[in-house]
N, C-alpha and C positions, 0 to 999 in steps of 0.2 A: 838797478842799474841798468841803465840804456841799451839797447839791443846795436850790436856792434855791425858797421858798415864795412864794405868792401871798397877800397880806392884803388886806382891802377894811373902810371905817368904816361901825359899824353905829351909825345915831343914837341909835336906843334905848338902848343900852347905852354910848353914850358911849364905846366901845372899836374898837382896830383886831382883828378877827378873821380866823384863818386861813380860805381860801377852798377846798372842797374839789369836786375835779372830779365830775361826775356820772358814772353808770357809760358812759353814750354816750360821753361824752368819752373817757372811759378806753378802752374799746374802738376807737375810732376812732385815738386813738393808737399803740396796741399793733398794730392792723391798719395803719396807714402804715409803720410801723417796720420789720413782716414785708414789706411790698411793695416798700419801699425796700429791704432786706437781697436778696429775690427779685431784683428787677430787677438790683442789684449782681452777683448770683450769674450770674443768666443771660447779662449783658453780658461778665463775664469769661470764662464758657464759651464763646460764641461767639469772640472775640477768640483764646482758647486753641487752639479746635480750628479755627477756620474762617479767620479772619486769619493766626494764626501757623503753623498746619498741625499742629499737636503732637495725639495721640491721649490720650486716657485712658488709664489703665493698663492696666485689664481688654481695651479694645481692642486695645490695643499689645501685649499677651500673645496673644492670639488671631489678631492679624494675622500675629504673630511664628511660633505653631504652625502656621498657614495656609501661610505661606512655606516652612517646612521641611518639610511636608506633599508643598508642590507640586515643592521640590526632589526628594525623593523619588520621587515620582512620574516626573520627569522623567529620573531614574538609570534606575528601572525599563524605562522605557518605550525608554531607551538600549539598555539590555540586552536587550530584547526583539526591537531591530531588528537586533543581532548575531545572536541568538540565530535568529530567522528567515530569514537571510543563511545562516549555517552549515546549518538545516536544508534551506533550497532548494537548497544546493549538493549536499548529500547526495542528496535526493529526485532531483535531476537526474543525478546519477551512478548513482542506481541505474536510470534508468531508459534512459539512454545506454548504459549499460555494461552493469551485472549483468542486468538485466532482458533486454536485448538478447541477450547470450552464451548465456542460456540459454533463451531463448525465449520468457519469461514477459508476459504483459500489463500493459501499465501502470495505475497507480493512477488514475481519471480523475480531472481536476483538480478538478471541482466537489467528488467525495468529501471531497479533501485539504482544501478552504477552507471546509465545511458546517461550522455552528456547532452548537448543542445545542438541542433541541427543548424547546417549551415558552416561550408568549409572556410568562408573569409569571416567566421566571426571574430576571431581574434586578430585581423589583419590590420586594424588600428594600432594594435602594441607593435606592429613589425614599424607602422609609420612612426612611432614615437619614438623608435627606440629603443622597446623594450627588450630586456633579456628574456632566455629561457625560461630563468628564473621566475620572472615576473609572471610569464605567461600560464606556466605550471599552476603558480596560486591562483591566477584568476579562474583557470579550469578546475582547480579545486573548489571552489567557492561556488562557481555555476553547480557542480554535481550535488554539493551538499545542500544548495536552497532546493534543487529539485526532489533532492532526498528527504527534504524537510517537510514538502508541499506533500509529498506521497504519504509521508508519515500521521501526517496531520490528518490527511482524508481517511487513512487507514482508521485512526484513532477516534474519530468521528463516525466511522460505521461500526466498529466496536461498542461504542455508549449507545448507539441508536441499537445494537442488537441485545446489547444488557439490558437496555432499557425493556426492550420485550420479552426478556428471558422472563421475566416475572408471570407472563402470561404463559409461557411454555409448558410449566408445569399442570395449568389448568386445563390447555389446550389440547396435549398429547392426549391420545386414547391410552383410559388405564384403568378401566373398570368393564365388567361383561357387560353386554348389551341387553341383559334380561338378568331378573333377580335370580341372583344363585342359590335358591332352595333346593334342599336336598329332595330327591324323590320328585321335583316338578321339572326337571329336563334331565338330559344327557348327551353326551357329545358323540353324535351318530356318524359322522365325518371329520376327522381332522386335515389338517394343510398337509397337502402333498399328492404324490400320486395315488391313482384308488380305482376300482372300478366303476364303470359310469353307471350310476344307481338306475336309470332305466335301461340303456342299452347294456347287461352286463359282461357280454364280451368285450366290451371295448374299455379300454385303459387309458384314463387323461388325468393331468395334472389339475388338483383341486386346488384351488387360489384362496380358500378360505376356510372358516368353522363352520359346521353346520350344528344347530342346537335342536333337537329334537324335544317339540315340547306340548302344548295343548294350542287349540285354536283359541286365539284371542289373548294370548298370554303378552302383558303390554312389553313393550320394545322401548330401550333408552338411547338416549345419546350417549356416547362412552367418553364425551370431551366437549371442552367447550369450541363452538365453529359457524359456519353459515352453511344453511342449505343450498349446494350447488345444484343439484339436481331432483325433483319428483317426476317419477314416469308410471306410467298405468300398463301394462301389457298381458299377453296371454300365454306367451311364451319366455325361455330364455331367463332372467331373473325375475319375470312375472313383476308386480308392483315393488317398485324399489325406491329407494332415498341415498343419495351420496351428500355427506356433511364435508366440508371443505374446514379443516381446523388450522389450517396456517401451519407455519414453519416446514412445508413437503408433508404434510401426510393429512389423507383422506380416510374415510369409513363409508363401506358399504354396506345395507340393511338391504336384504330382496326377500322374494315371495312373501312380503306384508300383506294380509287382509285387507287392512285399512291404513289410512296415511292420516295423521294429524297436524303436519307442517306444511309450509309452502316456501316456493323457491325462493332463497334471498332472506328467509327469516334467520335471526341470530338466535342459538341455543345455546345453554347452559348444560353442562355436564349433569347426567341423573335427569333432565326433561324428555317427557314421552315423545315419542315420535311416529307410532305407531302400534299396529299387533301383529301377532303372529298369524300367518296363512300358508296356503299353499297353494299359491298363485304362480303360473308360470310352468317351467319345466321341474315338476316335484312330484314327489311318490307318496306325501303326506304333510301334515302341518310339522314348519321346522323354520327357522332361520338362519338363513346363508348372510353370514358376517364377514368381511374382508377388511382390512387394515394395508392402507396403498401408502408408501413412501417415494416420494420423487417418482411418480408415474409407474412404479413396478408392487405388485402384490408380495408382502411380504406375512409371514409366521405371525398369526394375533395373539399365539400364546402368551409371547412376553410381555404384550400389553392388555393381559386382563388378570384380575386379581380374586381368583374364583374362593379363594379362603375367607373372604369379607363377610361378615356375620350379617345375616339378611335385616337385622334391625340398623345395622350400620348401612345400608344401601338404602332401607327406606327414609332414612335421617337424610342422605344424601338428595333422594328424591324431593322429599318434602321442601329442602333446603331451594331446591331448582324451581321448585313449583311458588314457593313464595319470592323468589327473585323476579317473577314473571308477572307480578301482582302490581 
């Protein structure tokens, strides 16, 4: 059905003529129609999104993607929780077992938990619109990476020391420096405070053990090591040898009559290094023997098995001699 037109009577022409709307009227009609359409669209949008709770397609797509990323971050953080627990268990075992056995220092907790330097390290996440949840996850990954690197190096250190531990048993001083034959020696001065053997009125701390024995009695190396010092002198320790056994241990053999080793020479336990004498500050033939650990003299008694039978000691000496051939 066609559009209705409005006609008015013209008394001059005695005819009905079609009435034309002015531009203002036509614009008002168009504007009114447009506003009506906009109002309907706005009302429908409000009802669709606010009343019924529906999202626009683009909003729904973005929300779906956001939910997917949120789920991925939750899975990642759960994996980080598991990894942190496993790494923590390894660190604890390293501190309580491995490093304890080999006498290694623990890694300070503040070093393990330290992050990375730079106040603007995570600024790029702000520029990308990253949430705090994202930044926290990235920080956790950074700390985990550093802790894993530190622990890897720590285990490498333990592995190296454990490899060397096989040498520890043979290197640590563990036998008497002279053959413990009954009636052939006596301990004339133990470790600790004593009256000076020369100046009787003076009390001093004796930093070793003195073996009184006959002149020329062989003196043997008490553990595998390297000769650090050979010194000949008329005072103090007299003719002396110092052996570095590694692992913080050294031994001193003083007042020797003769010395059979040279500086830098590699020695085996039971190898002859010299003979008992009375050189230096001495009142008679004896061996002054010291055990030094990390630069400090300690009591040699726990490092000597005086109950070993002479036959066993002689066997050790023969083994050392054979290895030198």
